[in-house]
VOGU-3710 file (C-alpha; in Angstrom, 3 decimals, decimal comma):
1> masrflisca> -176,867/11,385/237,769  -174,189/10,812/235,124  -170,580/11,397/236,079  -168,942/14,253/234,300  -165,706/16,169/233,959  -166,234/19,891/233,747  -164,174/22,701/232,354  -165,867/25,554/234,156  -166,708/28,744/232,342  -169,043/30,709/234,639
11> sslffllavs> -169,547/34,192/233,182  -165,982/34,581/231,867  -165,420/35,258/228,180  -162,270/34,059/226,464  -161,245/35,403/223,088  -159,077/32,932/221,208  -158,027/32,345/217,645  -160,978/31,675/215,331  -160,652/29,615/212,188  -162,415/31,076/209,193
21> saptnegklf> -164,321/28,922/206,760  -164,969/29,585/203,114  -168,026/28,439/201,135  -167,426/25,321/199,146  -167,792/25,289/195,367  -167,673/21,539/194,951  -170,700/19,335/194,435  -174,269/20,555/194,177  -175,799/23,456/196,096  -179,259/23,137/197,653
31> dvrsygahad> -180,356/26,672/198,521  -183,112/26,661/201,164  -184,771/29,620/199,395  -185,485/27,319/196,465  -187,619/25,248/198,835  -189,651/28,162/200,150  -187,475/29,527/202,965  -187,892/33,217/203,819  -185,296/35,334/205,620  -187,838/37,610/207,288
41> grtnnefaft> -187,317/36,497/210,896  -190,997/35,443/211,182  -191,832/32,624/208,770  -191,295/29,137/210,145  -188,762/27,565/207,779  -188,811/24,060/209,220  -190,443/22,484/206,144  -188,157/24,253/203,659  -184,998/23,340/205,563  -186,071/19,723/205,998
51> kawkeacqws> -186,954/19,338/202,316  -183,640/20,849/201,207  -181,800/18,487/203,552  -183,615/15,382/202,326  -182,834/16,102/198,677  -179,220/17,000/199,427  -178,769/13,931/201,610  -180,109/11,607/198,912  -178,237/13,217/196,018  -175,879/10,635/194,549
61> ggrstvyipp> -173,767/12,870/192,305  -171,049/13,688/194,859  -170,788/16,109/197,754  -173,924/18,161/198,386  -174,317/21,461/200,242  -177,390/22,783/202,014  -177,000/26,547/201,780  -178,488/29,115/204,184  -177,682/32,582/202,788  -177,377/35,825/204,785
71> gifylrqvtf> -180,593/36,913/206,493  -182,636/35,946/209,543  -184,354/32,572/209,232  -186,851/31,719/211,953  -186,744/27,980/212,557  -188,756/25,776/214,883  -187,388/22,487/216,138  -185,851/20,457/213,312  -184,006/17,131/212,881  -181,680/16,328/209,981
81> tgpcknpitf> -181,369/12,564/209,654  -179,023/10,367/207,632  -177,485/8,265/206,383  -176,650/10,309/203,317  -175,380/8,941/200,017  -172,300/11,182/199,961  -170,445/13,687/202,155  -172,691/16,631/202,946  -172,100/20,248/204,004  -174,512/22,419/205,988
91> liegtlmapr> -173,374/25,928/205,087  -174,826/28,651/207,317  -174,049/32,233/206,369  -177,200/33,762/207,846  -178,822/33,744/211,282  -181,033/30,909/212,487  -183,468/32,130/215,138  -185,205/29,798/217,592  -188,723/30,278/219,006  -188,859/32,332/222,171
101> npnafkedqw> -191,431/30,086/223,826  -189,861/26,965/225,398  -193,179/25,168/224,924  -192,509/25,161/221,168  -190,021/22,318/221,727  -191,011/18,684/222,136  -187,406/17,482/222,402  -184,399/18,747/224,335  -182,592/20,124/221,303  -183,437/22,807/218,763
111> ilfkyvdylt> -181,347/21,577/215,807  -180,316/17,934/215,674  -178,124/16,007/213,223  -178,203/12,238/213,631  -176,932/9,132/211,858  -174,845/11,192/209,441  -171,267/10,473/208,327  -168,877/12,937/206,652  -170,892/15,992/207,705  -169,460/19,512/207,688
121> vtggglldgq> -171,282/22,358/209,451  -169,650/25,662/208,595  -170,140/29,122/207,130  -169,639/31,551/210,004  -173,378/31,877/210,628  -175,208/32,487/213,882  -177,548/30,314/215,968  -179,697/32,472/218,257  -181,514/30,401/220,881  -183,393/33,418/222,297
131> gsyswplnnc> -182,873/31,903/225,718  -183,536/35,020/227,763  -187,268/34,249/227,595  -186,673/30,790/229,097  -183,998/31,421/231,729  -186,446/32,753/234,362  -188,297/29,415/234,103  -185,171/27,365/234,781  -185,025/26,136/238,368  -182,785/23,114/237,846
141> nknpncrtma> -180,423/24,276/240,584  -183,250/23,708/243,082  -185,514/21,176/241,413  -184,019/17,816/240,275  -187,205/17,164/238,285  -187,072/20,444/236,412  -188,156/20,647/232,797  -185,405/20,322/230,207  -184,851/23,280/227,923  -183,617/22,963/224,339
151> iniafafvkh> -179,927/22,818/223,420  -179,046/24,978/220,416  -177,463/22,277/218,255  -176,837/18,567/218,836  -175,086/15,698/217,067  -175,929/12,052/217,739  -174,343/8,985/216,106  -172,346/11,196/213,719  -168,953/10,040/212,415  -166,005/11,490/210,472
161> skinglrsin> -167,419/15,004/210,674  -166,561/18,548/211,704  -168,016/21,881/212,708  -166,120/25,126/212,263  -166,684/28,857/212,123  -170,126/28,700/213,754  -171,458/31,103/216,406  -174,017/30,134/219,038  -175,611/32,660/221,396  -178,201/32,691/224,165
171> skmghlnffa> -179,110/29,012/224,226  -182,074/28,029/226,354  -179,866/25,448/228,015  -176,621/24,087/226,505  -175,122/25,264/223,227  -173,461/22,248/221,557  -174,172/18,649/222,509  -172,352/15,558/221,231  -173,574/12,026/221,926  -172,065/8,858/220,473
181> vedfnvtgvt> -170,001/10,709/217,885  -166,688/9,468/216,471  -163,855/11,240/214,685  -165,314/14,725/215,110  -163,428/18,056/214,969  -164,691/21,305/216,502  -162,751/24,430/215,500  -163,319/28,165/215,333  -166,600/28,012/217,249  -167,819/30,956/219,352
191> vtapgdspnt> -170,280/30,327/222,179  -171,704/33,145/224,314  -174,427/33,710/226,883  -174,702/36,098/229,860  -172,874/35,115/233,017  -176,124/34,753/234,938  -177,844/32,508/232,376  -178,587/29,140/234,035  -177,275/25,801/232,689  -175,978/27,282/229,440
201> dgikigrskd> -173,066/24,851/229,080  -170,843/25,634/226,122  -170,055/22,104/224,915  -171,334/18,820/226,346  -169,905/15,446/225,303  -171,015/11,915/226,152  -170,252/8,385/224,922  -167,986/9,789/222,204  -164,441/9,129/221,020  -161,701/10,546/218,809
211> mhitnvtigt> -162,750/14,192/219,128  -160,583/17,294/218,779  -161,761/20,672/220,097  -159,472/23,609/219,374  -159,342/27,373/218,838  -162,714/28,197/220,333  -164,207/31,103/222,252  -166,547/30,234/225,127  -168,213/32,541/227,617  -171,412/31,285/229,263
221> gddciaildg> -173,261/31,149/232,562  -172,193/27,571/233,268  -169,518/25,074/232,256  -167,333/25,727/229,231  -167,031/22,003/228,509  -168,788/19,138/230,288  -167,404/15,666/229,609  -169,793/12,860/230,522  -169,010/9,178/230,958  -167,989/6,907/228,112
231> tsnlvisdvs> -165,853/9,525/226,365  -162,316/8,636/225,245  -159,459/10,019/223,162  -160,617/13,616/223,475  -158,115/16,384/222,716  -158,930/19,924/223,879  -156,633/22,867/223,127  -156,864/26,657/223,259  -159,858/26,556/225,591  -160,107/28,072/229,089
241> pgnyashvqi> -159,589/25,568/231,973  -160,955/25,137/235,444  -162,491/21,729/235,915  -164,310/19,322/238,183  -164,304/15,555/238,212  -166,417/13,120/240,213  -166,980/9,351/240,021  -165,225/9,118/236,678  -161,617/8,164/235,978  -159,668/10,945/234,265
251> kdvkyhkiwg> -156,310/9,914/232,783  -153,558/11,357/230,609  -154,904/14,891/230,149  -152,523/17,697/229,189  -153,269/21,404/229,673  -150,761/23,460/227,691  -150,638/27,183/226,820  -154,091/27,989/228,165  -155,042/31,549/229,059  -158,127/33,463/230,086
261> tstsrealkm> -159,863/35,440/232,821  -161,999/34,342/235,734  -164,811/36,052/237,601  -163,936/34,042/240,709  -160,701/34,036/242,653  -160,476/30,258/242,359  -159,802/30,174/238,618  -158,637/26,559/238,308  -160,500/23,643/239,876  -159,524/20,002/239,683
271> qcsksfpcqg> -161,570/18,051/242,195  -161,159/14,346/241,563  -162,639/11,452/243,485  -160,584/9,695/246,168  -161,802/6,398/244,776  -160,961/7,421/241,186  -158,133/9,963/241,389  -157,087/11,794/238,240  -153,844/10,380/236,850  -151,293/11,524/234,317
281> ivlsdinlsy> -152,421/15,166/234,458  -149,928/17,659/233,014  -150,099/21,417/233,527  -147,747/23,643/231,524  -147,740/27,367/230,740  -151,140/28,201/232,245  -151,994/31,909/232,607  -155,304/32,781/234,245  -156,049/36,227/235,631  -158,515/37,495/238,230
291> sgrdglvtal> -159,476/41,139/238,582  -161,318/40,948/241,907  -160,456/42,798/245,095  -160,420/39,856/247,481  -156,963/38,506/246,762  -154,824/36,856/244,134  -155,929/34,135/241,730  -155,807/30,628/243,221  -156,288/26,995/242,233  -157,914/24,021/243,925
301> cenvggsvfg> -156,579/20,554/243,121  -157,667/17,439/244,997  -156,635/13,835/244,319  -154,693/14,760/241,185  -151,606/12,890/240,016  -149,230/14,101/237,313  -146,676/16,832/236,746  -146,252/20,590/236,291  -143,950/22,331/233,809  -143,133/25,895/232,813
311> knvpdncric> -144,688/29,028/234,285  -148,198/28,606/235,636  -150,624/31,155/237,070  -152,099/30,218/239,484  -149,152/28,157/240,686  -150,553/26,577/243,849  -152,203/23,533/242,254  -150,974/20,518/244,218  -150,312/17,577/241,905  -148,900/14,454/243,533
321> ddlln> -146,472/12,175/241,725  -147,513/9,241/243,905  -150,909/9,176/242,216  -149,410/8,532/238,804  -149,920/4,758/238,986
//
């Protein structure tokens, strides 16, 4: 099992500053309706979306934009592949709706972008994974050989790109997945699923570098952010904390001005390995609240080296200076 560093979310919902995005007027627009897409919530628009993407990706006249207007577009599993001849924007103003039946997916992601550079996914639109029909079938907490459900949207081998202003709800499993991406910004994203939805991680990252995640809202039934091995130079700000680390070296991570609510009394968790203790961890101005009846909010910190500044709630996280080196 891959090592990972988790920022736990568990059924809490954190409302933070969202960054708005405006439609772009530069380059050429490729409207999916021109390729046969229908916003009726029933027609499978996979072919129309794929055709619009291929033409936009191969257009050599400058930046291109694949445009999904307001409306409900039913979409089966789809992959958007590069490389593209110029920077490309995927502008979603409407709602993309996934199949209810998990058997409709042959891969472990619903929407996948791969081998694309200078990609922008924006528009303030909604991705609806319709996961409630799949969650009762998820027994991964008991069965290590459980079937994998589809992640709402994934990026693989994507560079110099960004996603902003997108909303993702009710994923069958995770919401956003990043693998082998470089120089990627995530801003103004909202991710939500019920607190009892299994394995609905907000953001999962592996083998990636030079990423910046900021100003997001995450409330799911599992981890807010899961950081797998091989990830470096990752900056996360304005996202709820609470984390877990095992068998992976965590260094030089700063948590500053983070706030939110927790459904459990233990709102902040930093459990690092004795063999690979966390080093250079900085906590400053943390404010987490707990509304339960069984006591005040607490923190659990094990094998963590670093420093604490400012006012922090909870304030009982033990960070040892002797683990700094």
